[in-house]
C-alpha positions in Angstrom: 222.5 -13.2 -72.4 221.4 -12.9 -68.7 217.7 -12.3 -68.0 216.8 -9.9 -65.3 214.5 -11.1 -62.6 210.8 -10.4 -63.2 208.4 -8.6 -61.0 208.1 -10.1 -57.5 211.2 -12.2 -58.0 214.1 -11.9 -55.6 217.6 -10.9 -56.9 220.1 -13.7 -56.9 222.1 -14.0 -53.7 225.3 -13.1 -55.6 223.7 -9.7 -56.4 222.7 -9.1 -52.8 226.2 -9.9 -51.7 227.7 -7.6 -54.4 225.5 -4.7 -53.2 227.1 -4.9 -49.8 230.6 -5.8 -50.9 233.7 -4.4 -49.3 236.4 -2.8 -51.4 238.9 -5.5 -52.7 236.7 -8.4 -51.6 236.4 -11.2 -54.1 233.0 -12.6 -55.2 233.8 -15.9 -53.4 234.4 -14.0 -50.2 231.2 -12.1 -50.7 229.2 -15.3 -51.1 230.6 -16.6 -47.8 230.0 -13.4 -45.9 226.6 -13.1 -44.2 224.4 -10.4 -45.7 222.7 -9.4 -42.5 224.9 -7.1 -40.4 224.2 -5.1 -37.3 225.9 -1.8 -36.7 225.7 0.4 -33.6 224.0 3.8 -34.2 224.0 7.0 -32.3 222.4 6.8 -28.9 220.5 3.6 -28.2 219.3 3.1 -31.8 220.7 0.3 -34.1 220.4 -0.5 -37.8 217.9 -3.1 -38.7 219.0 -6.6 -40.0 219.3 -6.9 -43.8 220.4 -3.2 -44.3 223.0 -2.9 -47.0 225.8 -0.5 -47.2 223.9 2.2 -49.2 221.0 2.1 -46.7 223.5 2.3 -43.8 225.1 5.5 -45.3 221.6 7.0 -45.8 220.7 6.2 -42.2 224.0 7.7 -40.9 223.4 10.8 -43.0 220.0 11.3 -41.5 221.4 10.9 -38.0 224.2 13.4 -38.9 221.7 16.0 -40.1 219.9 15.8 -36.8 222.9 17.3 -35.1 224.9 19.2 -37.7 223.7 21.6 -40.4 223.0 19.7 -43.6 226.1 19.3 -45.8 228.5 20.7 -43.2 230.1 19.8 -39.9 228.9 22.9 -38.1 226.5 22.5 -35.2 223.1 24.1 -35.5 222.5 27.3 -33.5 220.3 26.7 -30.6 218.4 29.5 -29.0 218.8 29.5 -25.2 216.1 31.2 -23.3 217.3 33.2 -20.2 215.5 32.3 -17.1 214.3 35.2 -14.9 215.2 34.6 -11.3 213.1 36.5 -8.9 215.0 38.7 -6.5 215.0 37.7 -2.8 213.0 39.8 -0.4 215.9 40.0 2.1 219.1 42.0 1.0 222.3 40.3 2.2 225.0 42.7 3.4 228.4 41.8 4.6 229.5 43.4 7.9 231.6 46.4 7.5 233.4 49.0 9.7 233.8 52.5 8.6 237.2 54.0 9.7 238.7 57.4 9.2 242.4 57.1 9.1 245.1 59.6 8.3 246.6 57.8 5.3 248.0 60.9 3.6 251.5 61.1 2.2 252.5 63.9 4.5 251.4 61.9 7.5 253.6 59.0 6.4 256.6 61.3 5.8 256.4 62.9 9.2 256.1 59.5 10.9 259.1 58.1 9.0 261.0 61.2 9.8 260.4 60.7 13.5 261.5 57.1 13.2 264.8 58.3 11.6 265.4 60.6 14.6 264.7 57.8 17.0 267.1 55.5 15.1 269.9 58.2 15.3 269.5 58.4 19.0 269.5 54.7 19.4 272.7 54.1 17.4 274.7 57.2 18.3 274.1 57.7 22.0 274.6 54.1 23.4 272.5 53.3 26.5 270.8 56.7 26.6 267.3 55.3 26.0 267.8 52.6 28.6 268.9 55.1 31.2 266.0 57.3 30.2 263.4 54.6 31.1 265.3 53.7 34.3 265.1 57.3 35.4 261.3 57.2 35.1 261.1 54.8 38.1 264.4 55.5 39.8 265.0 58.9 41.2 268.7 58.4 41.8 269.3 57.5 38.1 267.4 60.7 37.1 269.5 62.8 39.5 272.7 61.3 38.2 271.7 62.1 34.6 270.9 65.6 35.6 274.3 66.1 37.3 276.3 64.4 34.5 274.9 66.4 31.6 277.5 66.9 28.8 277.5 68.1 25.2 276.9 64.6 23.7 273.9 63.9 25.8 272.6 67.4 25.2 272.6 66.7 21.5 270.9 63.4 22.0 268.3 65.0 24.3 267.6 67.7 21.7 267.1 65.1 18.9 264.8 63.0 21.1 262.8 66.1 22.1 262.2 66.9 18.4 261.1 63.3 17.9 258.7 63.6 20.8 257.2 66.8 19.6 256.5 65.2 16.2 254.9 62.1 17.6 252.8 64.0 20.2 251.7 66.4 17.4 250.6 63.4 15.2 248.8 61.8 18.2 246.8 64.9 19.1 246.0 65.3 15.4 244.5 61.9 15.4 242.6 62.7 18.6 241.1 65.8 16.9 240.2 63.7 13.9 238.5 61.0 16.0 236.6 62.9 18.7 236.0 66.4 17.3 234.2 67.8 14.2 236.4 68.4 11.2 237.1 72.1 10.8 237.1 73.7 7.4 240.8 73.2 7.0 243.1 70.9 5.0 244.4 68.1 7.2 248.0 69.2 6.8 247.2 72.7 8.0 245.3 71.3 10.9 248.3 69.2 11.8 250.6 72.2 11.7 248.3 74.2 14.0 248.2 71.3 16.5 251.9 70.8 16.2 252.5 74.5 16.8 250.1 74.5 19.8 252.0 71.6 21.4 255.4 73.4 21.0 254.1 76.7 22.2 252.4 75.1 25.2 255.6 73.2 26.3 257.9 76.2 25.9 255.3 78.6 27.6 255.1 76.2 30.5 258.9 76.0 30.9 259.1 79.8 30.8 256.5 80.2 33.5 258.3 77.7 35.7 261.6 79.5 35.2 260.0 82.9 35.9 258.3 81.5 39.1 261.6 79.9 40.2 263.4 83.2 39.7 260.7 85.1 41.7 260.9 82.7 44.7 264.7 82.4 44.3 264.7 78.7 43.7 265.9 78.4 40.1 268.1 75.3 40.7 265.2 73.2 41.9 263.0 74.4 39.2 265.6 73.5 36.6 265.8 70.0 38.0 262.1 69.6 37.8 262.1 70.8 34.2 264.7 68.2 33.4 262.4 65.5 34.7 259.6 67.2 32.7 261.7 66.7 29.6 262.3 63.0 30.5 258.6 62.4 30.8 258.1 64.2 27.5 260.6 62.0 25.7 259.1 58.8 27.2 255.6 60.0 26.2 256.8 60.3 22.5 258.4 56.8 22.6 255.3 55.1 24.1 252.9 56.9 21.8 254.9 55.8 18.7 253.1 52.4 18.3 249.8 53.9 19.3 250.0 56.4 16.4 251.1 53.7 14.0 248.2 51.3 15.0 245.6 54.1 14.9 246.7 55.1 11.3 247.3 51.7 9.6 245.8 48.9 11.7 243.3 46.9 9.6 241.4 45.8 12.7 240.0 47.6 15.7 238.6 51.0 16.2 240.8 54.2 16.3 238.8 55.2 19.4 240.4 52.4 21.4 243.9 53.5 20.4 243.2 57.1 21.2 241.9 56.1 24.6 245.0 54.0 25.2 247.2 57.0 24.2 245.4 59.4 26.5 245.7 56.9 29.3 249.5 56.7 28.8 249.8 60.5 28.9 247.6 60.7 32.1 249.7 58.0 33.9 253.0 59.8 32.9 251.6 63.1 34.0 250.8 61.6 37.4 254.3 60.3 37.6 255.6 63.8 36.8 253.6 65.4 39.6 254.8 62.8 42.0 258.4 63.3 40.9 258.0 67.0 41.3 256.6 66.6 44.8 259.6 64.4 45.8 262.1 66.9 44.4 260.7 69.9 46.3 260.2 67.9 49.5 263.9 66.8 49.4 264.9 70.5 49.0 263.0 71.4 52.2 260.4 73.3 50.2 257.3 74.4 52.1 254.4 72.1 51.6 252.0 75.0 51.4 254.0 76.7 48.7 254.4 73.4 47.0 250.7 73.0 46.8 250.2 76.5 45.5 253.1 75.9 43.0 251.6 72.8 41.6 248.0 74.0 41.6 249.0 77.3 39.8 251.2 75.7 37.2 249.8 72.2 36.7 246.3 71.6 38.0 244.7 75.0 37.1 245.9 74.9 33.4 244.6 71.4 33.1 241.2 72.5 34.4 241.1 75.4 32.0 242.0 73.2 29.1 239.3 70.6 30.0 236.7 73.5 30.3 237.7 74.7 26.8 237.4 71.2 25.3 234.0 70.5 26.9 232.7 73.9 25.7 
């Protein structure tokens, strides 16, 4: 019969070794293995020498409970306090530019319709557009086109005139939107009013020229001048096409700059028209005095009246 150790006595070494035995380890191997072991813990802590396996498991359990909820593998809920950041005294604002563009569906449809008309003229009437621009600076080319008019060129001229009316109407609609106060009308109705005004002005001017030529018995020269007037009208529509597109859909720049550029183009072409009219009437032995009265009455005076109305 084995006697248990008394108070204050140490347990035999075989008992100590058995307390820290590994599964499947024989007693002889336990006797040879050192009892003191050192195991790494969490963080920078380590187990103390002489700690047996039971004590190690208890220590590991305590470390586990510091992180996870006791008896589970779930992390403990931590309350995070939201820090209140004081607002800065200066408000930061990104630079912005307010633009008023005509981005309506009807505007896009009218613009695309004008492009279709220009494409028809470009593909169906050969070098008509090239001769048109040459006639702007070359009087002999313009005279040859006036003499060689035929049915095909007449149809091309009619289509290109329609294109020019549409683009000029869109351009003056943008001018009204940019420089003048918005009237109590829908934008589409405003465009129709401006478009109708452009057409009425052009046809009224042609009728006045023809009536004046009939009175002074000079209808042929007046017809030639009106032909050059149509040439300048067509070229105005073609040159204003990119201006209208940029003013409507350009992401950069101000619409005012495009409007000023368009008005400058119209002014330059108008001066070219007056110069071409002067050349036509001088070649026909037209009196300089009557030429001055002719141009002042039908060109300069209406422009002055129009500027007076706009300024008022």
